[in-house]
Structure formats: structure tokens, C-alpha cells
C-alpha positions as a printed NumPy array, in Angstrom:
array([[-23.641, -32.736, -26.06 ],
       [-25.665, -29.765, -24.941],
       [-26.122, -27.765, -21.735],
       [-28.914, -24.881, -20.533],
       [-27.663, -21.69 , -19.788],
       [-29.825, -19.309, -17.732],
       [-29.234, -15.835, -18.899],
       [-30.57 , -14.336, -15.82 ],
       [-28.32 , -16.287, -13.517],
       [-25.265, -15.361, -15.728],
       [-25.979, -11.752, -15.326],
       [-26.418, -11.774, -11.599],
       [-22.953, -13.768, -11.197],
       [-21.236, -11.462, -13.481],
       [-22.803,  -8.34 , -12.166],
       [-21.639,  -9.435,  -8.615],
       [-18.143, -10.264,  -9.629],
       [-17.769,  -7.073, -11.815],
       [-19.143,  -4.925,  -9.039],
       [-16.9  ,  -6.399,  -6.518],
       [-13.934,  -5.73 ,  -8.654],
       [-14.957,  -1.83 ,  -9.792],
       [-15.155,  -1.656,  -5.704],
       [-11.736,  -2.8  ,  -5.114],
       [-10.552,  -0.506,  -8.29 ],
       [-12.232,   2.385,  -6.22 ],
       [ -9.951,   1.671,  -3.437],
       [ -6.618,   1.409,  -4.78 ],
       [ -7.184,   4.047,  -7.158],
       [ -8.923,   6.582,  -4.979],
       [-11.613,   7.246,  -7.339],
       [-14.264,   7.887,  -4.894],
       [-17.29 ,   7.045,  -7.515],
       [-20.618,   6.262,  -5.921],
       [-21.811,   2.623,  -5.178],
       [-24.664,   3.306,  -7.995],
       [-22.411,   4.531, -10.797],
       [-20.101,   1.309,  -9.66 ],
       [-23.36 ,  -0.942, -10.33 ],
       [-24.363,   0.8  , -13.667],
       [-20.892,  -0.208, -14.887],
       [-21.132,  -3.728, -13.838],
       [-24.423,  -4.286, -15.306],
       [-23.168,  -2.664, -18.377],
       [-20.308,  -5.213, -18.376],
       [-22.485,  -8.131, -17.673],
       [-25.082,  -7.429, -19.943],
       [-22.596,  -7.257, -23.164],
       [-21.226, -10.881, -21.858],
       [-24.846, -12.109, -21.824],
       [-25.561, -10.659, -25.358],
       [-22.71 , -13.005, -26.59 ],
       [-23.34 , -15.718, -24.891],
       [-27.372, -15.066, -26.887],
       [-25.753, -14.595, -30.132],
       [-23.646, -17.77 , -29.709],
       [-20.285, -15.807, -30.32 ],
       [-18.693, -16.024, -27.116],
       [-15.884, -18.52 , -28.053],
       [-15.097, -16.892, -31.184],
       [-12.293, -14.222, -31.324],
       [-14.629, -11.617, -31.927],
       [-16.638, -12.327, -28.755],
       [-13.294, -12.938, -26.586],
       [-12.011,  -9.078, -28.395],
       [-15.031,  -7.612, -26.936],
       [-15.223,  -9.447, -23.51 ],
       [-11.204,  -9.011, -22.566],
       [-10.907,  -5.456, -24.465],
       [-14.613,  -3.4  , -25.489],
       [-16.365,  -4.519, -22.17 ],
       [-13.735,  -4.08 , -19.732],
       [-12.786,  -0.783, -21.285],
       [-16.297,   0.125, -20.963],
       [-17.131,  -0.764, -17.528],
       [-13.794,   0.676, -16.15 ],
       [-14.689,   4.365, -18.083],
       [-18.408,   4.261, -16.758],
       [-18.051,   2.571, -13.327],
       [-14.892,   4.196, -12.198],
       [-15.78 ,   7.488, -13.905],
       [-12.257,   7.462, -15.953],
       [-11.412,   9.848, -18.734],
       [ -8.184,   9.476, -19.653],
       [ -7.479,   6.796, -21.886],
       [ -3.57 ,   6.118, -20.341],
       [ -5.414,   5.872, -16.806],
       [ -8.036,   3.627, -18.562],
       [ -5.403,   1.193, -19.842],
       [ -3.911,   1.159, -16.497],
       [ -6.983,   0.467, -14.544],
       [ -8.008,  -2.609, -16.804],
       [ -4.787,  -4.077, -16.299],
       [ -5.553,  -3.491, -12.598],
       [ -8.969,  -5.034, -13.374],
       [ -7.397,  -8.086, -14.64 ],
       [ -4.751,  -8.777, -11.851],
       [ -7.542,  -8.197,  -9.451],
       [-10.007, -10.613, -11.294],
       [ -7.002, -13.059, -11.347],
       [ -6.612, -13.092,  -7.427],
       [-10.331, -13.313,  -6.891],
       [-10.591, -16.36 ,  -9.052],
       [ -7.701, -17.923,  -6.965],
       [ -9.244, -16.84 ,  -3.929],
       [-12.405, -18.065,  -4.554],
       [-11.063, -21.461,  -5.852],
       [ -9.601, -21.519,  -2.905],
       [-12.216, -21.133,  -0.365],
       [-14.13 , -23.349,  -2.384],
       [-11.636, -26.48 ,  -1.622],
       [-12.051, -25.318,   1.982],
       [-15.397, -24.624,   2.74 ],
       [-19.142, -26.072,   2.712],
       [-21.617, -23.929,   2.928],
       [-25.417, -23.662,   3.034],
       [-25.374, -20.563,   1.245],
       [-26.133, -20.256,  -2.603],
       [-22.036, -21.297,  -3.652],
       [-21.512, -18.576,  -6.211],
       [-22.929, -15.738,  -4.139],
       [-21.411, -16.716,  -0.744],
       [-17.647, -17.689,  -2.409],
       [-17.443, -14.59 ,  -4.17 ],
       [-18.515, -12.544,  -1.097],
       [-15.795, -14.433,   0.965],
       [-13.348, -14.084,  -1.734],
       [-13.225, -10.433,  -2.02 ],
       [-13.478,  -9.541,   1.808],
       [-10.029, -11.478,   1.581],
       [ -8.791,  -9.805,  -1.536],
       [ -9.6  ,  -6.484,  -0.005],
       [ -8.159,  -7.104,   3.166],
       [ -4.924,  -8.199,   1.529],
       [ -5.168,  -5.082,  -0.806],
       [ -5.409,  -2.913,   2.162],
       [ -2.644,  -4.564,   3.878],
       [  0.117,  -4.226,   1.109],
       [ -1.281,  -0.317,   0.222],
       [ -0.653,   0.245,   3.785],
       [  3.031,  -1.595,   4.017],
       [  3.984,   0.355,   0.526],
       [  3.05 ,   3.616,   1.798],
       [  5.124,   2.539,   5.238],
       [  8.34 ,   1.438,   3.203],
       [  7.929,   4.546,   1.142],
       [  9.102,   6.764,   3.809],
       [ 12.077,   4.638,   4.586],
       [ 15.286,   6.153,   3.218],
       [ 19.105,   4.769,   2.758],
       [ 21.162,   7.241,   5.204],
       [ 24.435,   7.297,   6.167],
       [ 25.815,   8.688,   9.436],
       [ 29.214,   9.877,  10.467],
       [ 31.077,  10.696,  13.485],
       [ 34.222,  11.064,  14.267],
       [ 36.31 ,   9.186,  11.22 ],
       [ 33.264,   6.369,  11.532],
       [ 30.662,   5.709,   8.902],
       [ 27.358,   3.485,   8.797],
       [ 24.473,   2.921,   6.708],
       [ 21.353,   2.517,   8.225],
       [ 17.397,   2.443,   7.022],
       [ 15.579,   5.646,   8.729],
       [ 12.093,   6.097,   8.85 ],
       [ 10.666,   9.717,   8.2  ],
       [  8.048,   9.869,  10.598],
       [  6.158,  12.971,  10.555],
       [  4.788,  12.405,  14.188],
       [  8.699,  12.669,  15.15 ],
       [  8.516,  16.582,  16.139],
       [ 11.438,  16.162,  18.797],
       [ 13.564,  19.101,  19.063],
       [ 16.403,  20.776,  20.814],
       [ 14.572,  22.909,  23.584],
       [ 17.   ,  25.616,  23.368],
       [ 18.041,  26.093,  19.706],
       [ 15.022,  23.884,  18.532],
       [ 17.109,  21.883,  16.344],
       [ 15.248,  18.739,  15.05 ],
       [ 16.446,  15.454,  16.606],
       [ 16.483,  12.111,  14.88 ],
       [ 16.511,   9.057,  16.527],
       [ 18.882,   6.029,  16.587],
       [ 18.72 ,   2.87 ,  18.851],
       [ 21.372,   1.909,  21.306],
       [ 22.829,  -0.877,  18.92 ],
       [ 23.188,   1.346,  16.376],
       [ 24.91 ,   4.15 ,  18.358],
       [ 27.449,   1.74 ,  19.696],
       [ 28.349,   0.757,  16.013],
       [ 28.748,   4.284,  15.203],
       [ 30.74 ,   5.38 ,  18.047],
       [ 32.759,   2.241,  19.285],
       [ 34.589,   2.839,  22.172],
       [ 34.351,   6.486,  22.306],
       [ 31.838,   8.092,  24.143],
       [ 29.834,  11.052,  22.862],
       [ 29.151,  14.037,  24.611],
       [ 25.583,  14.278,  25.39 ],
       [ 22.531,  16.688,  26.194],
       [ 19.469,  15.603,  27.348],
       [ 16.405,  16.26 ,  25.462],
       [ 13.023,  16.466,  27.029],
       [ 10.059,  14.043,  25.396],
       [  6.915,  12.868,  26.232],
       [  5.223,   9.361,  25.357],
       [  2.26 ,   7.484,  26.123],
       [  4.473,   5.417,  28.618],
       [  6.582,   8.114,  29.782],
       [  4.818,  11.682,  29.821],
       [  8.117,  13.427,  31.269],
       [ 11.124,  11.752,  29.917],
       [ 14.734,  12.987,  29.132],
       [ 16.068,  11.114,  26.061],
       [ 20.141,  11.584,  25.834],
       [ 21.374,  12.956,  22.346],
       [ 24.498,  13.955,  20.667],
       [ 25.802,  15.741,  17.84 ],
       [ 27.049,  13.258,  14.832],
       [ 29.48 ,  14.996,  12.138],
       [ 27.131,  14.575,   9.166],
       [ 23.782,  12.723,   8.072],
       [ 23.268,  11.639,   4.429],
       [ 19.898,  10.96 ,   3.183],
       [ 19.547,   9.381,  -0.176],
       [ 15.767,  10.504,  -1.652],
       [ 13.852,   9.028,  -3.893],
       [ 14.799,  10.638,  -7.289],
       [ 18.668,   9.489,  -6.488],
       [ 19.783,  12.613,  -5.012],
       [ 21.628,  12.842,  -1.447],
       [ 20.183,  15.525,   1.134],
       [ 23.501,  16.127,   3.519],
       [ 22.745,  17.571,   6.968],
       [ 25.92 ,  19.043,   9.189],
       [ 26.04 ,  18.57 ,  12.46 ],
       [ 22.851,  16.418,  13.162],
       [ 21.309,  15.935,  16.646],
       [ 20.745,  12.063,  17.488],
       [ 18.651,  11.104,  20.331],
       [ 19.515,   7.491,  21.456],
       [ 16.745,   4.887,  22.518],
       [ 17.32 ,   1.488,  24.333],
       [ 13.706,   0.445,  22.563],
       [ 13.698,  -1.454,  19.241],
       [ 12.176,   1.195,  16.533],
       [ 10.71 ,  -1.787,  14.39 ],
       [  9.382,  -4.764,  15.422],
       [ 10.161,  -6.255,  12.254],
       [ 13.765,  -4.412,  12.066],
       [ 12.548,  -2.649,   8.623],
       [ 14.857,   0.248,   9.994],
       [ 16.73 ,   1.382,  12.696],
       [ 16.583,   5.15 ,  12.948],
       [ 13.72 ,   7.594,  13.151],
       [ 14.099,  10.863,  10.708],
       [ 12.904,  13.778,  11.82 ],
       [ 10.628,  15.206,   8.911],
       [ 12.338,  18.75 ,   8.718],
       [ 15.426,  16.915,   7.272],
       [ 14.178,  16.647,   3.768],
       [ 12.569,  20.21 ,   3.694]])
């Protein structure tokens, strides 16, 4: 049994797949290299694979060593311009993870659809777009969740634990003493204060739906934020504004922290 292998087709298929993988890594690692450089790196990797098939050693242990270690490393170093070997190793691992995901999406797209386009090129481009969109959403979610902190609020002997979002867009301050204002939802305030009604002061604010509004706010006893390094930042007499609107549709947090609280 034998089969015919067209090296030009093999080269183009690997070139496309490798270029798309390098482009995906370029977004993840934020290396910002030019397309021509990524294309050159993909061409080196694809040419190396074709050489292994040309000399019939692609299935040997030496051939696999070249494919999975040598060519991948060279392709990443050239295509992404990574000089540090540690970063290069990390990039190679990400290359295989993205390649695995791209292959899985490719098979799913292939089962779900039938196009008149050249199958490999069409399915690969569609798979890349889906994987790229997923990675973009995942990175955005990671950045968003990276600003959520475990927070303890104390008021007149009562304490609650909530998740607080450190929002740089929150510039709300007390107009007299310029004290930063964090924001709680109404149900969290009720949980914190119980039947006791705190002494309010009104904080002017403006938003897209309400250009001139007033937000009730009160002084809690303390606010304790657990930082990423495990240390805690304690703020005495924090000023907390109250909103009846939910702060997060997915209930990822119940409080918006003023960015100055962690400075």
C-alpha cells in the first residue's frame, strides 16, 4: 500500500496553520511582530516538515524530535522574535495548546458544515476565527476577574464578606473632603446594617442615564481588602455609596471599590 504526497500542498497547508498559530500567539503574548516576520517563521517550520517527508524520516524518533522540539522552537524564536529561552519554552507550550484547540475546532467545523471552498483552507480559517474570538473573550474575562478582590466590611459590630471590583472608572468622591466613595448594592447594605439605619449624606454623581443625581452614602467602621500577595489593606471609616441597581449581571461582585483605596 502506498500513497502520493504533494510537497507543495503539504507546504502550503502547514504554512497556513503555522502562520495562524503564530498570529494567535502574537495576540496572547503581545509581542507585536509584523506579519512578514510571522510568515517567515511559519515558512521555516513548514519547510522543515517537508524536508522530513522528503527524506522519509517523519515517522522516526528523530523526525518527531525535529517536529515537536527543534522546528517549533525555531519557528517561535524567528516568527515572534523571542530571545529569552524561558519565554521561548513558554511560547512553545502555548503553541501546542493552541494547536490542539485549533485541531479540535477544525474537526467540529468539518463535521458541522460542507463548503465548496478548498476544505483545509476554509475550515482552518473558520477554526482560527472561532478560536481567536474565544481567546479574546477569555483574556478579557481574566483581566476583568483579576480586578475582583475579597473584601470585608465592618459596621457597628457586624461584618460581611463581599467581592469588590476595583474599577478605575469610579471617580466618585465626597464633594467637601474629597474622600473616595466605594459603592454597595442595596441588599448588601441591608445585610451589613441589619435593622439599623445608618446616617446618610448625599453624594452628587452623574451617569449616562442620570446627568445630575444624588447617591446616599454612609461611613462604615472599616474596609479590609485582601490583595493578590495575600496581604490585607485596611481602610478606616470608608465612605460607602448605595445603589439599588445590580452592579454585575453575572453576580461576579457586589461592590465597586474606589481605585485610590489600594494606593
